[in-house]
C-alpha positions in Angstrom: 24.7 -5.2 -0.9 23.1 -7.6 1.5 22.0 -4.8 3.3 20.5 -3.6 0.4 18.8 -6.8 -0.3 17.3 -7.5 3.5 15.9 -4.0 3.4 14.1 -4.3 0.2 12.6 -7.6 1.5 11.8 -6.1 4.6 9.7 -3.6 2.7 8.2 -6.1 0.9 9.8 -5.0 -2.7 10.1 -8.7 -3.9 11.0 -8.2 -7.5 14.0 -6.1 -6.2 15.2 -8.0 -3.9 15.3 -10.7 -5.9 17.6 -9.2 -8.2 20.1 -8.2 -5.4 19.9 -11.9 -4.0 20.8 -13.5 -7.4 23.5 -11.2 -7.9 25.0 -12.0 -4.6 24.8 -15.9 -5.2 26.0 -15.6 -8.8 28.7 -12.9 -8.8 29.4 -12.5 -4.9 29.1 -16.0 -3.5 32.5 -16.8 -2.8 32.8 -13.9 -0.3 29.6 -14.8 1.7 30.3 -16.7 5.0 28.5 -19.8 5.6 26.0 -18.1 7.5 25.2 -15.3 5.2 24.7 -17.6 2.3 22.1 -19.5 4.3 20.7 -16.2 4.8 20.8 -15.2 1.1 19.2 -18.6 0.0 16.1 -19.0 2.6 15.6 -15.3 1.6 15.4 -15.5 -2.2 13.2 -18.5 -1.4 10.7 -16.4 0.4 10.9 -13.4 -2.1 10.4 -15.9 -5.1 7.3 -17.6 -2.9 5.8 -14.3 -2.3 6.1 -13.4 -6.1 4.3 -16.7 -6.9 7.0 -18.9 -8.2 6.8 -22.1 -6.2 9.4 -23.8 -8.2 12.3 -21.6 -8.1 11.4 -21.1 -4.1 11.5 -25.0 -3.8 15.0 -25.1 -5.3 16.5 -22.2 -3.3 14.7 -23.8 0.1 16.6 -27.3 -1.1 20.1 -25.5 -1.2 19.6 -24.0 2.2 18.2 -27.1 4.0 21.2 -29.0 2.2 23.8 -26.5 3.2 22.7 -25.3 7.0 23.7 -27.0 9.8 20.3 -28.4 11.7 20.8 -26.4 14.7 21.0 -23.3 12.5 17.6 -24.1 10.4 14.8 -22.2 12.2 11.2 -23.3 12.5 9.7 -20.3 10.1 12.1 -21.4 7.7 11.4 -25.3 7.8 7.4 -24.5 7.8 8.1 -22.2 4.4 10.1 -25.0 3.0 7.1 -27.2 3.8 4.7 -25.1 3.0 6.2 -24.5 -0.7 6.5 -28.5 -1.2 2.8 -29.0 -0.5 2.1 -26.1 -3.1 4.0 -27.9 -5.3 1.9 -31.0 -4.5 4.9 -33.1 -3.0 3.0 -33.8 -0.2 5.5 -36.7 1.3 8.7 -34.6 0.8 6.6 -31.6 2.9 5.3 -34.1 5.7 9.1 -35.1 6.3 9.8 -31.5 6.6 6.6 -30.5 8.6 7.7 -32.9 11.7 11.1 -31.5 11.4 9.4 -28.2 11.9 7.2 -29.8 14.5 10.3 -31.2 16.6 12.0 -27.9 16.8 8.5 -26.0 17.9 8.0 -28.4 20.1 11.3 -28.0 21.5 11.0 -24.1 21.5 7.9 -24.1 23.6 9.6 -25.5 26.4 11.8 -22.2 26.7 10.1 -20.4 29.3 7.9 -17.6 28.0 9.4 -13.9 28.1 7.5 -10.6 27.0 9.8 -10.3 24.1 10.1 -13.4 22.1 13.9 -13.2 20.1 13.2 -16.4 18.3 10.0 -14.4 16.3 7.7 -17.8 16.7 4.0 -16.9 16.3 1.7 -17.9 19.6 -1.8 -19.4 18.9 -4.7 -16.9 18.8 -6.9 -17.9 21.7 -10.9 -18.4 20.8 -13.8 -19.6 22.7 -16.4 -21.7 21.0 -20.0 -21.6 21.7 -22.2 -24.4 20.2 -25.8 -22.9 19.2 -29.3 -24.0 20.2 -30.8 -24.1 16.4 -28.5 -26.8 15.5 -30.2 -30.1 15.1 -29.4 -34.1 14.3 -29.6 -33.0 10.5 -27.2 -30.5 8.5 -26.7 -27.0 9.3 -23.8 -24.9 7.7 -22.6 -21.7 5.5 -24.3 -18.8 7.9 -24.3 -15.7 6.0 -24.8 -12.4 7.8 -28.1 -10.6 6.2 -29.6 -7.5 8.2 -29.9 -8.2 12.0 -30.1 -12.2 11.4 -28.6 -15.1 9.9 -29.1 -17.3 6.9 -28.0 -20.6 6.8 -28.1 -23.8 4.4 -30.0 -26.7 6.2 -31.3 -30.2 5.4 -31.2 -34.1 6.0 -29.3 -36.7 4.9 -30.9 -39.6 2.9 -30.3 -42.2 0.3 -29.7 -40.2 -2.3 -27.5 -38.0 -4.0 -27.6 -34.5 -5.3 -26.3 -34.7 -9.1 -28.0 -38.3 -9.9 -31.6 -37.5 -9.0 -33.5 -36.3 -11.7 -36.7 -35.1 -10.4 -35.7 -33.3 -7.3 -36.1 -34.1 -3.8 -38.5 -32.0 -2.9 -38.5 -31.4 1.3 -35.5 -33.1 1.5 -33.2 -31.3 -0.3 -31.1 -28.2 1.0 -32.7 -24.9 1.4 -31.9 -21.7 2.6 -33.0 -21.2 6.6 -33.5 -17.8 8.4 -32.9 -16.2 11.9 -34.1 -12.8 12.1 -32.4 -11.7 15.0 -29.3 -13.5 15.8 -28.8 -11.7 19.3 -31.8 -14.2 20.5 -29.7 -17.3 19.4 -29.3 -19.8 22.3 -25.9 -21.0 23.2 -26.3 -24.7 24.6 -22.3 -25.3 25.7 -19.2 -23.2 26.1 -15.4 -24.5 25.0 -13.5 -22.5 26.6 -9.2 -21.5 25.0 -8.2 -24.0 27.3 -10.5 -26.6 26.3 -12.6 -27.0 29.1 -16.4 -26.9 28.3 -18.7 -25.3 30.8 -22.6 -24.4 30.4 -23.7 -20.7 29.6 -24.3 -18.8 32.2 -27.3 -16.6 32.2 -25.6 -13.2 31.3 -23.8 -15.6 28.5 -26.9 -16.0 26.8 -27.9 -12.3 26.3 -26.1 -11.4 23.1 -25.8 -7.5 23.5 -25.7 -5.3 20.2 -21.7 -4.5 20.1 -21.0 -7.6 21.8 -20.8 -9.7 18.4 -19.0 -8.6 15.2 -20.3 -5.5 13.3 -23.8 -5.6 12.6 -23.9 -5.7 8.6 -26.5 -4.8 5.7 -28.5 -2.6 8.5 -27.9 0.5 6.4 -26.7 2.3 3.3 -23.2 2.1 4.2 -22.4 -1.4 5.8 -22.6 -4.4 3.9 -24.1 -7.8 5.1 -20.8 -10.0 4.4 -21.6 -13.3 3.0 -19.7 -16.5 2.9 -20.6 -19.7 0.7 -21.3 -23.0 2.4 -20.3 -26.1 1.4 -23.5 -27.0 -0.9 -21.6 -30.5 -1.4 -17.9 -31.8 -0.1 -16.7 -31.2 -3.2 -18.2 -30.5 -6.9 -17.8 -34.4 -7.3 -19.4 -35.8 -5.0 -22.5 -35.8 -3.6 -24.0 -35.8 -0.2 -27.1 -38.4 0.8 -30.1 -36.6 1.4 -34.0 -37.3 2.2 -37.2 -36.0 3.4 -37.6 -33.9 6.7 -36.0 -31.3 8.3 -36.2 -32.1 12.0 -36.8 -28.4 13.7 -38.4 -28.5 16.7 -40.6 -25.5 17.6 -38.0 -23.4 20.0 -38.9 -19.9 20.7 -35.7 -18.8 21.8 -34.4 -19.3 18.2 -37.3 -18.7 15.9 -36.1 -20.3 12.7 -37.7 -19.9 9.3 -37.5 -20.2 5.6 -35.7 -17.5 3.9 -38.0 -17.3 0.6 -40.4 -19.7 -0.7 -40.1 -18.4 -4.3 -36.0 -18.9 -3.7 -36.5 -22.2 -2.4 -37.4 -24.8 -4.8 -37.2 -29.0 -5.0 -33.7 -28.4 -5.7 -30.9 -27.4 -3.6 -30.3 -24.1 -2.8 -27.6 -22.2 -0.8 -24.9 -20.7 0.3 -26.3 -17.2 -0.8 -24.2 -13.8 -0.7 -26.3 -10.3 -0.5 -25.4 -6.9 -1.4 -24.5 -4.5 0.6 -27.9 -2.7 0.9 -30.0 -5.8 1.1 -31.2 -5.5 -2.6 -29.9 -8.0 -4.5 -28.4 -12.0 -3.6 -26.1 -14.2 -5.4 -27.0 -18.2 -4.6 -26.3 -21.4 -5.1 -29.0 -23.9 -7.1 -28.9 -26.7 -8.9 -29.0 -26.3 -12.5 -32.8 -25.5 -12.7 -34.9 -22.0 -12.9 -38.0 -21.2 -14.6 -39.3 -24.7 -13.9 -36.9 -26.6 -16.3 -34.0 -28.5 -15.2 -31.0 -29.4 -17.2 -27.9 -31.9 -17.1 -24.7 -32.1 -18.2 -23.4 -34.6 -20.6 -22.8 -37.2 -18.8 -26.0 -37.0 -17.0 -25.4 -34.7 -13.7 -27.0 -31.8 -12.5 -24.1 -29.6 -12.1 -24.3 -26.3 -9.5 -24.9 -22.6 -11.0 -25.1 -19.2 -9.6 -28.1 -17.1 -9.2 -29.1 -13.2 -9.1 -32.4 -12.0 -7.4 -33.8 -8.2 -6.7 -35.7 -7.5 -3.6 -38.3 -6.0 -4.1 -42.3 -5.3 -2.4 -40.9 -7.6 -0.1 -40.2 -10.6 -2.1 -37.2 -11.8 -3.9 -37.7 -11.8 -7.8 -36.3 -11.9 -11.3 -34.0 -14.8 -10.8 -31.3 -14.9 -13.2 -28.3 -17.0 -14.6 -24.8 -15.6 -13.9 -23.1 -15.3 -17.5 -20.1 -17.8 -17.0 -22.8 -20.5 -15.6 -22.7 -24.2 -17.6 -24.0 -26.9 -17.8 -20.8 -28.7 -17.8 -19.2 -27.9 -15.1 -19.9 -26.6 -11.3 -20.1 -23.1 -10.3 -21.0 -22.0 -6.4 -20.2 -20.6 -3.2 -20.5 -17.3 -3.5 -18.9 -13.9 -1.5 -19.0 -10.3 -2.4 -16.3 -8.1 -1.7 -17.0 -5.1 0.4 -17.8 -2.3 -2.0 -19.7 -4.9 -4.0 -17.8 -4.9 -7.4 -15.9 -8.1 -6.9 -17.6 -12.0 -6.8 -15.5 -14.6 -5.6 -16.6 -18.3 -6.0 -15.7 -21.6 -6.3 -15.7 -24.1 -9.6 -14.3 -27.2 -11.1 -13.8 -25.4 -14.3 -11.6 -26.6 -17.4 -7.9 -25.1 -16.8 -8.2 -25.0 -12.8 -4.5 -26.1 -10.5 -7.0 -28.9 -9.0 -10.4 -30.3 -7.9 -12.2 -27.1 -7.4 -10.5 -23.4 -7.6 -11.2 -20.2 -6.3 -12.1 -17.8 -9.0 -13.1 -13.9 -8.9 -15.5 -11.7 -11.5 -15.7 -8.2 -11.7 -18.9 -5.8 -11.8 -18.1 -3.7 -14.9 -20.5 -2.0 -17.6 -23.3 -3.2 -16.1 -22.3 -7.1 -16.0 -19.6 -9.5 -14.5 -16.9 -10.0 -16.3 -14.9 -13.5 -17.7 -13.6 -15.2 -14.2 -10.0 -15.0 -13.5 -8.4 -17.7 -11.1 -6.8 -16.5 -8.1 -3.5 -18.5 -8.8 -1.3 -20.7 -7.3 -0.9 -18.6 -4.1 -4.1 -19.5 -3.4 -5.1 -22.2 -5.5 -3.8 -26.1 -5.1 -4.0 -29.6 -6.5 -6.6 -30.1 -4.1 -10.4 -28.5 -3.3 -10.4 -24.9 -2.4 -14.2 -24.1 -1.2 -15.9 -21.4 0.5 -14.4 -18.2 0.3 -15.3 -15.5 2.2 -14.3 -11.6 1.7 -13.8 -9.2 4.8 -14.7 -5.7 4.9 -10.6 -5.0 4.7 -10.6 -7.3 1.4 -9.0 -10.2 3.2 -9.8 -13.9 2.1 -11.3 -16.8 4.2 -11.5 -20.1 2.3 -11.2 -23.9 2.9 -9.1 -26.2 1.5 -7.9 -30.0 1.6 -4.8 -29.4 -0.7 -2.7 -27.6 2.2 -1.2 -29.0 5.1 -3.8 -29.3 8.2 -5.4 -30.9 11.0 -7.7 -33.0 8.7 -10.4 -32.4 6.2 -11.3 -29.3 5.4 -9.1 -26.4 7.2 -9.9 -22.7 7.1 -7.3 -20.7 5.9 -6.7 -17.0 5.9 -5.3 -15.0 2.9 -4.1 -11.7 3.5 -4.5 -9.4 0.7 -2.7 -5.7 -0.4 -5.2 -5.2 -3.4 -5.0 -8.2 -5.7 -2.0 -9.6 -4.5 -1.8 -12.0 -2.0 1.0 -11.3 0.9 0.5 -14.4 2.9 -1.4 -17.4 3.6 -1.7 -19.2 6.9 -3.9 -21.6 8.5 -6.3 -20.4 11.6 -5.5 -21.8 14.9 -7.5 -24.4 16.8 -9.9 -24.9 17.9 -11.6 -23.0 14.8 -10.2 -25.8 13.0 -10.1 -29.5 13.8 -9.1 -33.0 12.9 -12.6 -32.8 10.8 -14.0 -30.7 8.0 -14.6 -27.1 9.2 -15.2 -24.7 6.5 -18.1 -21.6 6.0 -16.0 -19.1 8.0 -17.9 -15.6 8.4 -16.1 -12.8 10.6 -15.3 -8.8 10.9 -11.9 -7.3 9.9 -10.5 -7.8 12.9 -11.8 -11.4 13.4 -13.2 -10.3 16.9 -15.9 -12.9 16.5 -18.1 -14.6 14.0 -19.2 -18.1 12.6 -18.5 -21.1 10.9 -19.0 -24.8 10.0 -17.9 -27.8 11.3 -18.6 -32.0 11.5 -16.5 -32.6 14.4 -19.6 -33.9 16.5 -21.0 -36.9 15.5 -20.2 -36.4 11.9 -23.2 -33.7 11.3 -22.5 -30.2 9.8 -23.3 -27.6 12.8 -22.8 -24.0 13.3 -20.1 -23.0 15.6 -19.8 -19.2 16.7 -16.3 -18.1 17.8 -15.2 -15.2 20.4 -11.6 -14.1 19.8 -10.4 -13.9 23.5 -6.5 -12.8 22.8 -4.7 -11.0 19.9 -5.4 -12.2 16.6 -1.6 -12.2 16.3 0.4 -14.2 18.6 3.1 -12.0 18.5 4.1 -9.0 16.2 7.1 -9.1 14.2 9.7 -6.2 14.6 12.8 -5.6 13.4 15.0 -2.8 14.5 17.9 -1.0 12.8 20.3 1.0 15.0 22.8 2.8 12.8 24.9 5.7 12.5 22.6 9.2 12.6 25.6 11.3 10.5 26.5 8.3 8.1 23.1 6.5 7.9 25.7 3.5 8.3 24.2 0.0 10.3 26.1 -0.9 13.5 27.2 -4.9 13.9 27.8 -4.6 17.8 25.0 -2.7 19.4 23.4 -3.6 23.0 19.7 -3.3 22.9 17.6 -3.3 26.2 14.0 -4.3 26.2 11.8 -2.9 28.7 7.7 -3.6 28.6 6.0 -0.9 30.2 4.0 -2.2 33.6 7.6 -2.9 36.0 8.7 -5.6 34.1 12.5 -5.8 34.1 14.5 -5.8 30.9 14.9 -8.7 29.4 18.6 -10.0 28.6 20.9 -7.8 26.1 20.0 -8.1 22.6 22.7 -8.1 20.2 22.5 -6.7 16.4 23.4 -8.9 14.0 26.1 -8.3 11.2 23.7 -5.9 9.1 22.4 -3.8 12.6 19.3 -5.7 12.6 17.7 -7.0 16.0 14.5 -9.2 14.8 11.9 -9.4 17.7 8.3 -10.7 18.0 6.5 -8.7 20.5 4.0 -10.0 23.1 0.2 -8.1 21.9 -1.5 -5.2 23.4 1.4 -3.5 25.2 3.9 -0.8 25.2 7.9 -1.3 24.8 11.0 0.7 24.8 13.9 0.3 23.5 17.1 2.0 24.5 20.1 1.4 22.1 23.9 1.5 23.3 27.3 1.6 21.6 30.3 3.1 23.3 31.0 6.4 22.0 27.6 7.5 21.4 24.7 8.7 23.2 22.2 6.4 24.0 18.7 6.4 21.9 15.6 5.6 23.7 12.2 5.1 21.5 9.2 3.5 22.2 6.5 1.1 20.5 3.4 -0.2 21.0 1.3 -3.5 19.9 -1.6 -2.2 21.0 -4.6 -1.5 18.7 -2.5 -3.1 15.9 -5.2 -4.8 13.3 -2.8 -5.7 10.5 -0.3 -8.5 10.2 2.3 -7.1 8.7 5.9 -6.8 10.4 6.8 -3.9 11.6 10.5 -2.0 11.5 11.7 1.0 13.7 15.1 2.9 12.7 17.0 3.8 15.8 20.1 6.4 15.2 22.7 7.1 17.3 24.5 10.1 17.5 28.2 10.3 18.4 29.5 11.5 21.4 32.7 13.7 20.4 35.2 12.5 23.0 38.7 13.6 23.4 41.3 13.9 26.1 41.4 17.4 27.6 44.2 19.2 26.5 45.0 20.6 29.9 45.9 17.1 30.5 48.6 17.6 27.9 49.8 20.8 28.9 47.3 23.0 27.2 43.8 24.2 27.5 43.1 26.4 23.9 40.8 23.9 22.9 38.6 24.2 26.3 39.2 27.8 26.1 37.7 28.3 22.8 34.4 26.4 23.7 33.8 28.9 26.5 34.7 26.7 29.2 37.1 26.6 32.3 40.0 24.0 32.2 38.7 20.8 34.0 40.0 18.6 36.2 36.9 16.1 36.3 35.3 14.5 33.0 32.8 17.3 31.7 29.9 16.9 29.4 28.7 20.1 27.5 26.7 20.8 24.2 24.2 23.4 22.3 20.2 23.0 22.6 19.1 23.4 19.3 16.0 23.8 17.4 15.0 20.4 15.1 14.0 22.2 12.3 16.4 25.1 11.8 19.2 23.7 14.2 19.7 27.7 15.5 20.2 27.8 19.5 17.7 28.0 22.0 17.4 30.0 25.1 15.4 29.4 28.0 15.6 25.3 28.1 16.2 23.6 31.0 18.6 21.0 31.0 19.0 18.7 34.0 21.9 16.2 34.8 20.5 13.0 36.7 23.2 11.2 38.5 22.1 7.5 38.3 24.2 6.4 41.6 22.5 8.3 44.1 20.3 10.1 42.5 21.4 13.9 42.8 20.1 16.1 39.7 21.5 19.0 38.8 20.3 21.7 36.1 20.9 25.2 34.0 18.8 27.1 31.7 20.3 28.1 28.5 20.7 31.6 27.4 21.1 33.0 24.3 23.7 30.5 23.0 21.8 27.3 24.0 25.1 26.2 25.2 25.0 23.6 29.1 28.4 21.9 30.5 28.4 19.9 33.8 30.9 18.2 35.5 30.6 13.9 35.8 31.5 12.2 38.6 33.9 9.0 37.6 32.2 5.9 37.0 28.8 7.2 37.3 25.9 6.9 34.8 23.5 10.0 33.8 20.4 11.0 32.3 20.5 14.0 30.4 17.0 15.5 29.9 16.4 18.8 28.0 12.9 20.3 28.6 10.9 23.2 27.2 6.9 24.5 27.4 5.7 23.8 24.2 8.6 21.6 22.8 9.3 18.1 23.4 11.4 16.8 26.2 14.4 14.8 25.0 16.3 12.5 27.0 19.3 10.9 26.5 21.5 8.5 28.5 25.2 8.9 29.5 26.8 5.5 29.6 29.6 4.7 32.8 32.2 4.1 30.3 32.1 7.2 28.7 32.6 9.4 32.5 35.5 7.0 33.1 38.6 8.9 32.6 41.8 7.5 30.5 45.3 7.5 31.9 46.3 10.8 30.1 43.2 12.9 31.6 39.6 13.6 32.0 37.0 12.8 29.4 35.4 15.9 27.5 32.0 14.7 26.0 30.3 16.9 23.4 26.6 16.2 23.1 24.3 18.9 20.9 20.4 17.8 21.5 17.8 18.7 19.3 14.1 19.6 20.1 11.1 19.5 18.2 8.7 22.6 19.3 4.8 23.1 18.3 5.0 25.1 15.0 7.8 23.5 13.6 7.3 22.4 9.9 9.4 19.6 8.9 9.8 17.9 5.5 9.5 14.3 5.6 12.5 13.3 3.1 12.0 10.9 -0.4 8.5 11.1 0.3 7.6 12.4 -3.5 5.0 11.1 -5.8 4.5 10.5 -9.4 2.9 12.9 -11.8 -1.1 12.7 -11.0 -0.6 9.9 -8.4 -0.7 9.3 -5.0 0.5 6.3 -4.6 3.5 6.4 -2.0 6.7 5.6 -4.1 9.0 2.1 -2.5 11.6 4.1 -1.1 9.2 6.7 1.1 8.8 3.3 3.5 12.4 4.1 5.2 11.4 7.7 5.1 8.2 7.4 7.2 9.3 5.0 9.2 11.7 7.8 10.9 8.6 9.9 11.3 7.0 6.8 13.1 9.8 6.5 15.7 9.8 10.1 16.2 5.9 10.0 17.1 6.7 7.0 19.3 9.6 9.0 21.0 6.9 11.3 21.5 3.8 9.9 23.0 2.2 12.8 23.4 2.8 14.7 19.8 0.1 15.5 17.1 0.8 16.2 13.7 -0.7 17.6 10.7 0.5 15.8 7.4 0.3 18.0 5.0 0.9 17.2 1.1 1.4 19.7 -1.7 1.5 19.0 -5.6 3.0 21.0 -8.2 1.1 23.7 -10.2 0.5 21.5 -13.3 -3.1 21.0 -14.1 -6.3 22.3 -12.6 -6.1 23.8 -9.3 -9.2 22.2 -7.7 -7.9 18.7 -8.9 -4.9 19.3 -7.5 -6.3 20.1 -4.1 -8.2 16.8 -3.9 -5.0 15.0 -5.4 -3.1 16.8 -2.4 -5.3 15.5 0.3 -5.3 11.8 -0.9 -1.9 12.0 -0.4 -1.7 13.2 3.3 -4.5 10.4 3.5 -2.1 7.8 2.0 0.6 8.8 4.6 -1.7 9.2 7.4 -2.9 5.6 6.6 0.9 4.8 6.5 1.4 6.1 10.3 -1.6 4.3 11.6 -0.5 0.7 9.8 2.3 1.2 12.2 0.2 1.6 15.3 0.0 5.6 15.6 -3.4 6.5 16.6 -5.4 8.4 14.2 -6.6 10.9 16.8 -2.7 12.1 16.6 -2.9 13.0 13.2 -4.3 15.2 11.1 -4.4 14.6 7.1 -4.2 18.1 5.1 -3.7 18.8 1.2 -3.0 22.0 0.4 -2.7 21.6 -3.3 -0.3 23.9 -5.9 -1.4 27.1 -3.1 2.5 26.7 -1.3 5.4 25.9 -3.7 9.1 26.0 -2.5 10.0 28.0 -5.6 8.8 30.1 -8.2 7.2 26.8 -10.1 3.2 28.8 -10.3 0.9 28.7 -13.1 2.3 30.3 -16.0 5.8 29.5 -15.2 7.6 27.0 -17.2 9.9 24.9 -14.9 11.8 22.0 -15.3 10.8 18.2 -13.9 12.9 18.5 -11.0 11.9 22.1 -10.0 8.2 20.6 -10.4 9.1 17.5 -8.3 10.3 19.6 -5.3 6.6 20.9 -5.1 5.2 17.4 -4.8 6.4 17.0 -1.3 5.0 15.9 1.8 5.7 17.7 5.5 4.4 17.3 8.7 3.6 20.2 11.1 3.8 19.7 15.0 0.3 20.4 16.2 1.0 19.9 20.0 3.3 17.8 22.4 3.2 17.3 25.7 
């Protein structure tokens, strides 16, 4: 049951995982060892946290902390406990747990790094910062991409506050400014990832088109990403402003007011833009059509306005429907498809000072805003949302544990569900206020605001110089291929491509799992060894991985049937039945079969390489597909089967399997299956509900087996083919099957498989496995059999 719960948790099926973990605690607690009990408590707390129930998560973390020895408490668990306490507003207790986390983490940092980090500790992401020439002694903040340029907010501090000024401040108020070509922005200083500062070289001053994040908003299919910025530090406390913007004439950084019609004598900014540049949504004090309004307590609140771009100018300025004279609404940002509008507000009913909300474009208007919930919002202030093209959310807050002031956080989103929230590493965050970040979906580069120098808000550009993830979380499960039972005592060796020696042998835990954190941008091979089984080797690459989800590999081990020869007992009947002569030495034999049909294969070259002296012997199989080799005592071997248009299959024969027992030599049986071009293999349990292309939760385990095959054969290219039943319109079914095939291809790509190796194709209802065609009445089980996914081998090297 514990194994089942862990598997559900690893697949992020949190509701079902909570049910199974709870049953273990409530009904089987006495059967759990101390370590198993601690695992159940911390995993259940994590599941509750991911499900949004922070109160129950805190209770379970408290039970885990009280019953677990300090040396058994991992940094990741302590950090999660601290974050849960902070999310519940218990900041003093959260601080205590965070300090424990730092002490353990600092101790771990003193250990020499290895390519594979078995502790799972995440390494910081490396960034280079660039200070920009258009910054002045005044305020520049909240950048937003617009066409080829950059729109931002600028102003000068003075003696009046925003909310209490009655008639507006004229030139002294904050306005939107625009740099038409951000490739021409001058760099004044570079802060390297190691903290050293240098002056930019001539080549670094030239910003080539592809050296920055993707240019947004330059055509009809790439949108302008926008971030709101801080019009005020929060919605209650004003900032001081006065006349004069203080911009000097700089031919390298041509700064201009963004729009004379949008900029008024009141505050404007920040802004967000529609994907084609045809519209804008921006923040302004409560002022429109020449009229200013105040709340009941005499404060000019912030509101959101929209405008259209027509005939070279911005027109039709209108309030958004959820504005109010009594509370502030600001900091807008649009989703990649322009259908979701995120913003900050202190409207009643939130969790704290200011919360983040979302409104949906429906029926030609913006819907009633929905609070993003306690996974995002805290008792503090959440501000400056920005959504990248993958739908992930960046925001700033002072309600979570950070480096000081406002810090920038990243929320990994799956649709509208928050998967995880993490604080960005320094130097993006600092002990001062950091906010208003905009970037691409891979966080390769971007801009953000900070008052870290002289307490003035300036805009910085950042460039990522390392992997977005310091390491890649990976769980390996080793199991018996025949019974699907996990092994609790397996040795796995890990080697990184490039000549590095293997790390120390890693042992699977009681559930057959090994948890690793892999170095980014690297390729690894894993070899699992267990007495009595043929070794298994698979590959895995952390290159080109863009998501933040942990990965999982399934490593099956097949039994080597080892028995004492009957010749040593006075009989050789078994050997005769196998078609082999009696032996005086240990021997390995078996049959080469097709992966798809299990039939013997002729013409396969089978090689046996002696790892003691490097010698190699080989045979070519006949019609029965059989092979046999004698083995020298106390040596290891590599058994390789190869044939043109088939994948090469290599297996390790361990030394323990070749050493004879006292009763005589050993006789090893090792059948080998080979994958060939044209093979069509049905992926088990990858089925769909009627009229749906969403993968069922139980599909992940089966698709992970396909991932393992793709990693084992790096030269394998496949067609993912999806099929429907015959119910409904044939053309619709064809389109549905195409979407199903793409869903599987997307899953494979999320696990690091190159899109170039995958062809996704739907066949609709044209290829049923039974007689359930149009006009034939079938049972649901018969229809279900046809709603399937297969893969076909297109090529293999």
